C-alpha positions in Angstrom: 84.3 6.9 131.7 83.9 7.3 135.2 80.7 7.8 136.8 79.0 6.5 134.0 76.8 3.1 134.8 75.6 1.5 131.8 72.4 0.0 132.0 71.4 -3.6 132.0 69.0 -5.4 129.5 67.1 -8.3 130.6 64.2 -8.3 127.9 61.4 -7.3 130.2 58.3 -5.8 128.7 59.5 -2.2 130.1 62.8 -2.4 128.5 63.8 -0.7 125.2 66.3 -2.8 123.0 67.7 0.3 120.9 68.0 2.5 124.0 70.5 -0.3 125.5 72.3 -0.5 122.0 72.3 3.3 121.7 73.6 3.4 125.3 76.5 0.9 124.6 77.5 2.5 121.6 77.9 5.8 123.5 79.6 4.3 126.0 82.1 2.8 123.6 82.3 5.9 121.6 83.2 8.2 124.8 85.7 5.6 126.5 87.7 5.6 123.1 87.1 2.0 122.0 86.6 2.7 118.4 86.5 -1.7 117.6 89.7 -0.7 115.1 91.3 -3.6 116.3 90.5 -7.1 117.1 91.5 -6.9 120.8 89.1 -4.1 121.3 86.2 -5.8 119.7 86.9 -8.7 121.7 86.7 -6.5 124.8 83.4 -4.8 123.9 81.8 -8.1 123.3 82.7 -9.4 126.8 81.4 -5.9 128.0 78.2 -6.4 126.1 77.5 -9.8 127.2 78.1 -8.7 131.0 75.1 -6.3 130.6 72.6 -9.1 129.3 70.6 -10.3 132.3 67.7 -12.5 133.2 66.1 -13.7 129.7 68.5 -11.9 127.2 71.3 -13.5 129.2 69.4 -16.7 128.8 69.0 -16.5 125.2 72.7 -15.4 124.7 73.8 -18.4 126.5 71.2 -20.8 124.5 71.1 -19.6 120.9 74.7 -17.6 120.3 77.5 -18.7 122.8 79.7 -21.4 121.7 78.0 -21.9 118.1 81.3 -20.8 116.2 81.8 -24.4 115.8 78.6 -24.7 113.7 79.7 -22.0 111.6 83.1 -23.6 111.0 81.4 -26.9 110.2 79.6 -25.5 107.6 82.4 -23.4 106.2 84.6 -26.5 106.0 82.1 -28.8 104.7 81.3 -25.8 101.9 84.9 -25.9 101.0 85.3 -29.5 101.0 82.5 -29.6 98.5 84.0 -27.0 96.3 87.3 -28.7 96.4 85.6 -31.8 95.3 83.8 -30.1 92.3 
């Protein structure tokens, strides 16, 4: 969407997360990214991450990024346990 600048979010006291998310959704909708396929979802997630700055970006890196291995490990453990039963 030419000329539209999506605001970043830093988790400062004067920022509204709901406003940021709504603006991000609006951007996705108007740019034609409907998240219908995996490539669009991956693209949107990367774009979303790039607009998290400061404390919000640090939180993402600390709490979310790279945690897929934990979920995979939990699922594998559950599947192994179920197979044993």
